[in-house]
C-alpha positions in Angstrom: 38.8 -15.4 -44.4 41.3 -15.2 -47.3 43.0 -11.9 -48.2 45.2 -11.2 -51.2 48.7 -10.0 -50.2 50.7 -7.3 -52.1 54.3 -7.5 -51.0 57.1 -5.4 -52.4 60.1 -7.0 -54.0 62.2 -7.2 -50.8 59.4 -8.8 -48.7 58.5 -11.1 -51.6 62.1 -12.4 -51.6 61.8 -13.0 -47.9 58.5 -14.8 -48.3 60.0 -17.1 -51.0 63.0 -17.8 -48.7 60.7 -18.7 -45.8 58.6 -21.0 -48.0 61.8 -22.8 -49.1 63.0 -23.3 -45.5 59.6 -24.6 -44.4 59.6 -27.0 -47.4 63.1 -28.3 -46.5 62.0 -28.8 -42.8 59.0 -30.7 -43.9 61.1 -33.1 -46.1 63.7 -33.4 -43.3 61.0 -34.4 -40.8 59.5 -37.0 -43.2 63.0 -38.4 -43.9 63.7 -38.6 -40.2 60.6 -40.6 -39.5 61.2 -43.1 -42.3 64.9 -43.5 -41.5 64.4 -44.1 -37.8 61.8 -46.8 -38.5 63.6 -48.6 -41.4 67.1 -48.6 -39.7 66.3 -48.8 -36.0 62.6 -49.9 -36.0 61.7 -46.9 -33.9 58.7 -44.6 -34.4 59.2 -40.9 -34.1 56.4 -38.8 -32.5 55.7 -35.1 -33.0 57.0 -34.2 -29.5 60.4 -35.8 -30.2 60.8 -33.8 -33.4 59.6 -30.6 -31.7 62.1 -31.0 -28.9 64.9 -31.4 -31.4 64.2 -28.0 -33.0 66.7 -26.0 -30.7 69.5 -28.4 -31.6 68.4 -28.3 -35.3 68.7 -24.5 -35.3 72.2 -24.6 -33.9 73.3 -26.7 -36.9 71.1 -25.0 -39.5 71.5 -21.4 -38.3 69.2 -20.0 -41.1 66.2 -21.4 -39.2 66.8 -18.9 -36.4 65.3 -16.3 -38.6 61.9 -18.1 -38.6 59.2 -17.9 -36.0 59.6 -21.0 -33.7 55.8 -21.7 -33.5 55.6 -21.6 -37.3 58.3 -24.3 -37.4 56.3 -26.3 -34.9 53.2 -26.0 -37.2 55.2 -27.4 -40.1 56.2 -30.4 -38.0 52.6 -30.8 -37.1 51.7 -31.0 -40.8 54.1 -33.9 -41.0 52.4 -35.5 -38.0 49.0 -35.0 -39.6 50.2 -36.7 -42.8 51.5 -39.7 -40.9 48.3 -39.9 -38.7 46.1 -39.9 -41.8 48.3 -42.6 -43.4 48.2 -44.8 -40.3 44.4 -44.5 -40.1 43.8 -45.2 -43.7 42.6 -41.7 -44.5 45.4 -40.7 -46.9 48.3 -42.0 -48.9 51.9 -42.5 -47.8 53.6 -39.2 -47.0 56.0 -38.1 -49.8 58.7 -35.5 -50.1 57.5 -32.3 -51.6 59.1 -30.0 -54.2 58.8 -26.3 -53.9 56.1 -26.4 -56.6 53.8 -28.5 -54.4 54.5 -26.8 -51.1 52.1 -23.9 -50.9 53.0 -22.2 -47.6 53.2 -22.2 -43.8 51.1 -21.5 -40.8 51.3 -19.2 -37.7 49.3 -21.1 -35.0 49.5 -18.2 -32.5 49.4 -14.4 -32.6 53.0 -14.1 -31.5 54.1 -14.7 -35.1 51.8 -12.2 -36.8 49.4 -9.3 -36.2 46.6 -7.9 -38.3 45.8 -4.2 -38.8 42.2 -4.5 -40.2 38.6 -4.5 -39.2 37.7 -7.1 -41.7 38.1 -5.1 -44.9 41.5 -4.6 -46.4 44.3 -3.5 -44.1 47.9 -4.7 -43.3 49.5 -7.9 -42.1 52.6 -7.9 -40.0 54.7 -11.1 -40.2 57.4 -11.8 -37.7 60.9 -11.4 -39.1 59.4 -10.6 -42.6 57.7 -7.2 -42.5 54.5 -5.3 -43.1 52.4 -6.3 -46.1 49.4 -4.7 -47.6 46.3 -7.0 -48.0 43.0 -6.6 -49.7 39.8 -8.5 -49.1 36.5 -8.3 -47.2 35.4 -10.7 -44.5 31.7 -11.5 -43.9 32.3 -11.7 -40.2 35.2 -10.5 -38.1 36.5 -11.2 -34.7 39.7 -12.0 -32.9 42.3 -13.5 -35.2 43.6 -16.9 -34.1 45.7 -18.5 -36.8 47.2 -17.3 -40.1 48.3 -19.4 -43.1 50.4 -17.9 -45.8 49.7 -19.4 -49.2 51.4 -19.0 -52.6 49.3 -20.0 -55.6 49.7 -19.2 -59.3 52.3 -16.4 -58.7 50.1 -14.6 -56.0 50.4 -14.5 -52.2 47.4 -15.0 -49.9 46.7 -14.9 -46.2 44.1 -17.3 -44.8 43.1 -15.9 -41.4 40.8 -17.7 -38.9 38.9 -15.6 -36.4 36.8 -16.3 -33.3 33.3 -14.9 -33.9 30.6 -14.8 -31.3 27.6 -17.1 -31.9 25.1 -14.3 -31.5 26.8 -12.5 -34.4 26.6 -15.5 -36.7 22.9 -16.5 -36.0 20.2 -14.1 -37.0 17.4 -13.1 -34.6 14.7 -14.8 -36.7 15.3 -17.8 -38.8 13.8 -18.1 -42.3 10.8 -20.3 -42.2 11.2 -21.9 -45.6 11.9 -25.6 -46.3 13.1 -26.9 -49.6 14.2 -30.0 -51.3 17.1 -29.9 -53.8 18.1 -32.4 -56.5 21.5 -32.0 -58.2 22.0 -32.7 -61.9 24.2 -32.0 -64.9 21.8 -30.1 -67.1 19.8 -28.4 -64.4 22.4 -28.0 -61.7 19.8 -27.5 -59.0 16.1 -28.4 -59.0 14.5 -26.7 -56.0 11.0 -27.0 -54.6 9.1 -26.2 -51.5 6.2 -28.4 -52.4 4.3 -25.7 -54.3 6.8 -23.5 -56.1 9.5 -24.9 -58.2 12.8 -23.5 -59.6 15.5 -24.9 -61.8 19.0 -23.4 -62.0 20.9 -24.3 -65.2 24.5 -25.5 -65.0 26.8 -22.6 -65.9 29.4 -24.9 -67.6 32.4 -22.8 -66.9 34.8 -25.6 -67.9 33.0 -26.4 -71.1 33.0 -22.8 -72.2 36.7 -22.4 -71.5 37.8 -25.9 -72.7 38.8 -24.8 -76.2 41.1 -22.1 -74.7 42.7 -24.6 -72.3 43.2 -27.2 -75.0 44.9 -24.6 -77.2 47.2 -23.4 -74.5 48.0 -27.0 -73.5 48.9 -27.9 -77.1 51.4 -24.9 -77.2 52.9 -26.1 -73.8 53.4 -29.6 -75.1 55.7 -28.2 -77.9 58.1 -26.7 -75.4 60.9 -28.3 -73.5 59.3 -29.8 -70.4 61.3 -30.7 -67.2 62.5 -34.3 -67.1 64.3 -35.6 -64.0 65.4 -38.9 -65.6 67.0 -37.1 -68.6 68.2 -34.3 -66.3 66.4 -31.6 -68.4 65.3 -28.3 -67.0 62.1 -26.6 -68.2 62.7 -23.9 -70.8 61.5 -20.4 -70.2 58.9 -20.8 -73.0 57.5 -23.9 -71.2 57.2 -22.0 -68.0 55.4 -19.2 -69.8 53.0 -21.6 -71.4 52.5 -23.4 -68.1 51.6 -20.1 -66.5 49.0 -19.4 -69.1 47.4 -22.8 -68.6 47.3 -22.4 -64.9 45.8 -18.9 -65.3 42.9 -20.3 -67.4 42.2 -23.2 -65.1 42.3 -20.9 -62.0 39.8 -18.6 -63.6 37.4 -21.5 -64.2 37.8 -22.6 -60.5 37.2 -19.0 -59.3 34.1 -18.6 -61.4 32.7 -21.9 -60.1 33.5 -21.0 -56.5 31.8 -17.6 -56.9 28.7 -19.1 -58.5 28.4 -21.8 -55.8 28.5 -19.2 -53.0 25.9 -17.0 -54.7 23.5 -19.9 -55.2 24.0 -21.2 -51.6 23.5 -17.7 -50.2 20.3 -17.3 -52.2 18.9 -20.6 -50.9 19.8 -20.0 -47.3 18.4 -16.4 -47.3 14.8 -17.8 -47.3 15.1 -21.3 -46.0 16.4 -22.9 -42.8 15.4 -26.4 -43.7 17.2 -28.0 -46.7 16.9 -31.6 -47.8 19.2 -33.0 -50.6 20.5 -36.3 -51.8 23.4 -38.2 -50.4 25.9 -38.5 -53.2 29.3 -40.3 -53.4 30.9 -38.0 -55.9 34.2 -40.0 -55.9 32.3 -43.1 -56.9 30.2 -41.3 -59.4 33.2 -39.9 -61.3 35.2 -43.1 -61.3 36.9 -43.9 -64.7 35.3 -46.6 -66.9 37.9 -49.3 -67.5 36.5 -51.2 -70.4 33.6 -51.1 -72.8 32.2 -49.0 -75.6 30.9 -46.3 -73.3 34.3 -45.3 -71.9 34.3 -42.0 -73.8 30.7 -41.2 -72.8 31.6 -41.9 -69.1 34.5 -39.5 -69.3 32.2 -36.8 -70.7 29.7 -37.5 -67.8 32.5 -37.3 -65.3 33.6 -33.9 -66.7 30.0 -32.6 -66.5 29.6 -33.7 -62.9 32.9 -32.1 -61.9 32.1 -29.0 -63.8 28.9 -28.4 -61.8 30.8 -29.2 -58.5 28.3 -31.5 -56.7 30.5 -31.8 -53.7 31.2 -28.1 -53.4 27.6 -27.2 -53.8 26.5 -29.7 -51.1 29.2 -28.7 -48.6 28.6 -25.0 -49.1 24.9 -25.1 -48.6 25.4 -27.4 -45.6 27.7 -25.0 -43.7 25.7 -21.9 -44.6 22.5 -23.6 -43.3 24.2 -24.8 -40.1 25.8 -21.4 -39.7 22.4 -19.7 -39.2 21.1 -22.6 -36.9 19.1 -24.4 -39.6 18.6 -28.1 -40.4 20.4 -29.8 -43.3 19.3 -33.4 -44.1 21.0 -35.7 -46.6 18.5 -38.3 -47.8 19.8 -41.9 -48.3 19.1 -42.2 -52.0 20.0 -45.9 -52.2 17.1 -46.8 -49.9 14.6 -43.9 -50.6 15.1 -43.9 -54.4 13.8 -40.3 -55.0 13.9 -40.4 -58.8 11.9 -43.7 -59.0 9.2 -42.7 -56.4 6.1 -40.6 -56.9 5.9 -37.7 -54.4 2.1 -37.9 -54.3 1.2 -41.5 -53.8 4.6 -43.1 -53.1 4.4 -45.6 -56.0 7.8 -46.7 -57.2 8.5 -47.3 -60.9 11.9 -47.7 -62.4 12.9 -45.1 -65.0 15.9 -44.9 -67.2 18.0 -41.8 -67.5 16.5 -40.8 -70.9 13.1 -40.4 -69.3 13.1 -36.8 -68.0 9.4 -36.5 -67.1 7.8 -38.2 -64.1 4.4 -39.6 -65.1 2.8 -41.8 -62.4 0.6 -44.6 -63.7 -1.2 -44.9 -60.4 -2.2 -41.3 -59.4 -1.5 -39.6 -62.7 0.9 -37.0 -61.2 3.0 -35.5 -64.0 6.1 -33.4 -63.2 9.7 -32.9 -64.3 11.8 -35.8 -63.1 14.2 -33.7 -61.1 11.5 -31.6 -59.4 9.6 -34.8 -58.5 12.8 -36.2 -56.9 13.3 -33.0 -54.9 9.7 -33.2 -53.7 10.3 -36.8 -52.5 13.4 -35.8 -50.6 11.6 -32.8 -49.0 8.6 -34.9 -47.8 10.8 -37.7 -46.6 13.1 -35.4 -44.6 10.1 -33.6 -43.0 8.6 -36.9 -42.1 11.9 -38.1 -40.6 12.4 -35.0 -38.6 8.8 -34.7 -37.3 8.7 -38.3 -36.3 11.4 -37.4 -33.8 10.4 -33.8 -32.8 6.6 -34.0 -33.5 6.4 -30.6 -35.4 8.2 -28.4 -37.9 10.2 -25.4 -37.1 7.5 -23.0 -38.5 4.8 -24.9 -36.6 3.1 -26.1 -39.7 2.0 -29.7 -40.6 5.2 -31.6 -41.3 4.1 -33.7 -44.2 1.3 -32.3 -46.3 0.8 -35.5 -48.2 0.7 -37.6 -45.0 1.2 -40.9 -46.9 5.0 -40.8 -47.5 5.9 -41.8 -44.0 3.7 -44.9 -44.3 5.1 -46.4 -47.5 6.8 -49.4 -46.0 10.5 -50.2 -46.5 11.2 -47.4 -48.9 10.7 -44.7 -46.3 10.2 -46.1 -42.8 13.0 -48.6 -42.9 15.5 -46.2 -44.4 18.2 -45.7 -41.7 19.0 -42.0 -41.8 21.8 -42.3 -39.3 23.7 -45.0 -41.1 23.3 -43.6 -44.6 23.5 -39.8 -44.1 26.1 -39.5 -41.4 29.5 -41.1 -41.5 31.8 -41.2 -38.5 35.1 -39.9 -39.7 38.2 -40.7 -37.9 40.0 -37.6 -36.6 43.7 -37.2 -37.4 44.3 -34.6 -34.7 44.4 -30.8 -34.4 46.3 -28.0 -32.8 43.7 -28.0 -29.9 44.3 -31.7 -29.3 48.0 -31.0 -29.4 47.7 -28.4 -26.7 45.6 -30.7 -24.6 48.2 -33.4 -24.9 50.9 -31.0 -23.9 49.0 -29.9 -20.8 48.4 -33.5 -19.8 52.1 -34.3 -20.3 53.1 -31.3 -18.1 50.7 -32.3 -15.4 52.0 -35.9 -15.4 55.6 -34.8 -15.2 54.6 -32.4 -12.3 53.0 -35.2 -10.4 56.0 -37.5 -10.9 58.3 -34.8 -9.5 56.1 -34.2 -6.5 56.0 -37.9 -5.7 59.8 -38.1 -6.0 60.3 -35.2 -3.6 57.8 -36.6 -1.1 59.5 -40.0 -1.1 62.8 -38.3 -0.4 
C-alpha cells in the first residue's frame, strides 16, 4: 500500500538528508566491490560489507543517526544489483546521482511504526519524526516493511502488510469465464462465448502529447546541466523540467487508475481469464531501417499508451488474489487471430482486415472478439483436459471441436510458452535464512572444538 506523506519543513530536511546519506552509502558499496575485484581480484559479499558497517560508522559519524537495519537494506540493494548482473537479468551496476536515487527501506518494524487502520494516519520514522500520511488500503494487516520514496517533489511511504488468506479470498468465487484480446484501438475485447464487450483505448498520452511537446520545447531553450562543460542547470530549466515531469506523471497516474478500474470490473464477475501471451519488449522494438520507421514509432507509442504489460499483470494478480485461474495462451502456436472459433479453420489475415469471415463455416465476427473466443475455448480445453471439468461444473468446451484440431491446439505446449522460469536474485527472507544457516554452522564448529579439547 502506498501512502502520501506530508512532512513539515524540519522533517523534510531530515528526509532529504537521510536520502543523500543512503545514496552515498550505495555508491560507496558499489565502488568497494569494483575496486576489490579490479585491484585484488577478490569478490565482496553482502555479509562482508554488512560486517564493516560498525567500523564505517566510526569513520563517518553522520551514519550513526540512521537506523542500522535501513543501512543493511541499502547494502542489500547493492547485492541485488550485482546478483542480477551476474545472472544476466540486469545491466552492470552504476553509481547513482541524487536525482536517480528514490529512497530507502526499513526491513523491520524497529525502524518505524504506523498509527493507522488502513486509512490515513501517521508514520513514525526512527531518528526522523512523526509524519502525517494520507491514503486508503484495500486490505490491512500487520506492517512488515516500509519504503520511503521521493518522486516529483512529493514523499510517499510504500508499506507491505501481512494479510490473512481468508480475508483476501471471498467465500464464493465468481463463476464467469472470459477471453480477452488486447489491442491499440479497442484496448480490450472481452467475450464469454455469448456476450461481447469492447473497451476503447483511453489514449491518455495522445491527448496530452501537445502539452508535453510544448513544455519540452520551452525546456530546451533553457540552460541545461552539462558535466563535460561544467555547467549547472539554471533555475528556469529546473522550473521547466518540473512542469514536464508533472505532465508525464499525470498521464501515468491516469493510466494506472484506468487499468485498476478495468481489472477490478473484470475480476468482479469472472474467476477464469484467458488472454494472449505477449512479449511487449519485442513488440515495441525500434525499427532500424526502412520507410516504415516512423509508422513503427507511432505503433510503439500506441502500444505503450494502452499499457499491455500493466493490464496483463494487474488482471493476473487480481484473479490469483481471489483464488481464480489465469491462463496465458501461446499465441505463436495457437494463432488466435488467424483461427475460426467455431470450426477451427485457419486462414491468414493481414492487419487491415478487421472482420473475421470464415470461408468454411460462414461465421462472421469482429476480428478481436473472434480471437478472444479462440483463446477462451482453447484455455478451457487445456484446463479441462487436466481436471476433467470446469469450476462452475458446466461443459468445458461448448464447441467441442477446438481440442481436436491437430497441431494448432493439441500440440501447443502451454507450460513452455506461457510460463517462464525466472531466475531469482534473492530476497530479505533468503538473506535471513542464510544468516540462520551461518549461525548454526558456526555454533556446530564451536561445539566440535570444545569437545575435542
